[in-house]
N, C-alpha and C positions, 0 to 999 in steps of 0.2 A: 362127924364133926374132926373124927381127927386128923382126917387125911386131907379136907379140907387146911386141918391148921400146919401142918408139914405143907403140903403145896405155896401155901400162904409165907413161910418161913425158906420153902426155898424160892418165890420167887427176887425174896427181901432182897438175902447170901446172892445171888444171881444177878443183882442192880449192884446191890458195894461190889462186886470181881468185877462189870462190870464199868461199871464207874469212877475205880480208881488201877485203872492198868491207861496208862499214855499210851497216848497217838504220837506216832515219829511223827517229828515236822519234816513237811512239802516244802522237798532241797524247792520247788522256787518261789516258796514262802519268804526266799532268806535273797532271794536277787532282788534287788532293788536299778531301774535303768536308766543311763542317765548320762554329764560327760562325767567321763576321769580324771581328766586333764586338766590338771592346778594349774597353765598359763594361759586356760582356755578365759573367753565371758563366762560362760556358764560353769562355771565349775560347780559340781556339785560333791561336796566330801563325804552323802552320805549311798552316795551312787556306789555298786559293788560291781556291774556289766554295763562299759562304755554303750550307747545306741544309739553314739552314728549321727550326734547332734550336737557338739562340740563348736561353737566360732570364736572368731580371731580376731575381731573388729577391732576393740581398743589398744593390742598388741603397733598396731599399724598408724592410729591416730597423731599428729601432730604437728608440729612446724621441722622444716628441714632447712638448712645451709644445700646450695650444688653446686656439682660439680661436671658441667654435661660438654664432651669435647666431639665436637662431630668431623666426621669429610669433609665436610663445607657445609654446613649450617652453624656450625657452634655463637658466632653472633647471634642468633635468634636466644639464645641463652644468657646471655651478658647481663652477671651482672643478680644474680636470677636466684626468686626463693618461695620451696614447692610445698605446700601446706595438703597434710592427706586429712578429709574430712569424711562423716560419721555423713550414713547414709540410712532410709529405714530396711531396706534390704540386707544383716549380716551378716550375707557373704560377703558386699561388696560396700567398696569406698570411692571418695570425690576425689580425683588429684587435682588441686590448681598450684599451675606456675607461671612465676608469673617476673617476667623479666622488665629491664626499662625499655625497652620498645613493645611489648604482649604477652598479653596475659594468654595461659592456652589449661581447658581444661574438658577433661572424659571421666569416664570409672575406669576401676579395676577390680576383677572380682579376685577374691581371698580362696588361695586352690589348695595351702597348706598351709600351717603356722604359720614355715616361715617369707609363705611363698603369696606374693599374688601379681596376677599378671592383668594385661593389656590387650585388646587388639584391636581396635578404633578407629573409624573414619570422623572427621571432623569439616563436615560442607562448612564452602563459605567462611571461611580460614583465611582474617586480612594482618597479613603481615612487610615489612621495605624489605625487599627486591632487592637490596643489597645484603641483606642477614639473610636469604635463602642461597644465591649464587657470588659467588665470591669474585668474580668478575665482576661483577656490579656493582662501581661505584660513587654514579646518584641514588640518591635517593623515589622511593617510590611506591606507593603502596600495589600491592597486587594482591586479587583476590585467587585463595588456591580451597582447593580441598589437604585434610594433610591427614593421611596417618599414622596409628603411630603402635605400634608391637612392641612387644617386652615382656619377660619376666623377670619382678623384683624381685632378689634373695633380700632378704634381712637377719644378720649377723645374732651371731648367740645369745650376745649384751645386751637387743631390743632397741640400737643406738642406728647404727649403718644400714641403706637403705644402696641394693648396685646392681647392677647387672648389662646390659647390651640394652638400648635404643635400636632401633630402626623404622626410620621417616620414611615417608611415601609420599611429594608434594606430587600433586591432576591442576596443572591449569587446564580452566577449559579455554578458556578464551585466549587470542591475541595480542600479545603486548607488548605495547608499543613506548619500546621506550630509547631513550634518543635519537629520536625520530628511526631506529630501527625496529621493524616488529620479527618480533617472539610467535609463530609459531608455538599452538597447545600443548605440554610436551606435561612428561611423567617425571621426576628424578627421587634416586632411593639413594635416603643419607644412612649412612652409621655410626653411633652416637654410642660412650661410654657413660652415663652417669651414676653418681657417688653421690651419696645425700647423710647429712646427718644431725639425726632428729636434733632438737636445741633443746635445754636444759628446761 
């Protein structure tokens, strides 16, 4: 009986000692993964480690006043405005460039919080020939495939988007212009684009 009492006391004391020992916190328990960039759409103030999930769509969204100067087709962008819109894919945006003569729509991919990249072909694009080729003086609507390639950079104050715009105009059919037959051609053009976000 005496040994049983001693054994019970030992068990109780051992339990008290074990329960009073504090377990050191597991370092993995202190890590909260998420988006740690305060400029991102999905910034998580509780995150302690970036998990690469940051998205920046909102930085580009808005209406812009634009100035586009091209080697040959500047008239295509005369009196143009640009709007960048949301898409369901948070890594993409939709560009709408509307001028006095046409509407150009294409998607861009956000490759960095300050850069959106475009590399697309718009099939069946309709435009006035005199806006595409400076030597053309008479209006004539033609159908071409329009390639657009660029990487546009956003300024630090989030107000100006600018970059070099590479255009490729591909006609597939012979164009009859004032009695002159113009065979299918590919025309490369280079433009500078500067867009200022409207308040």
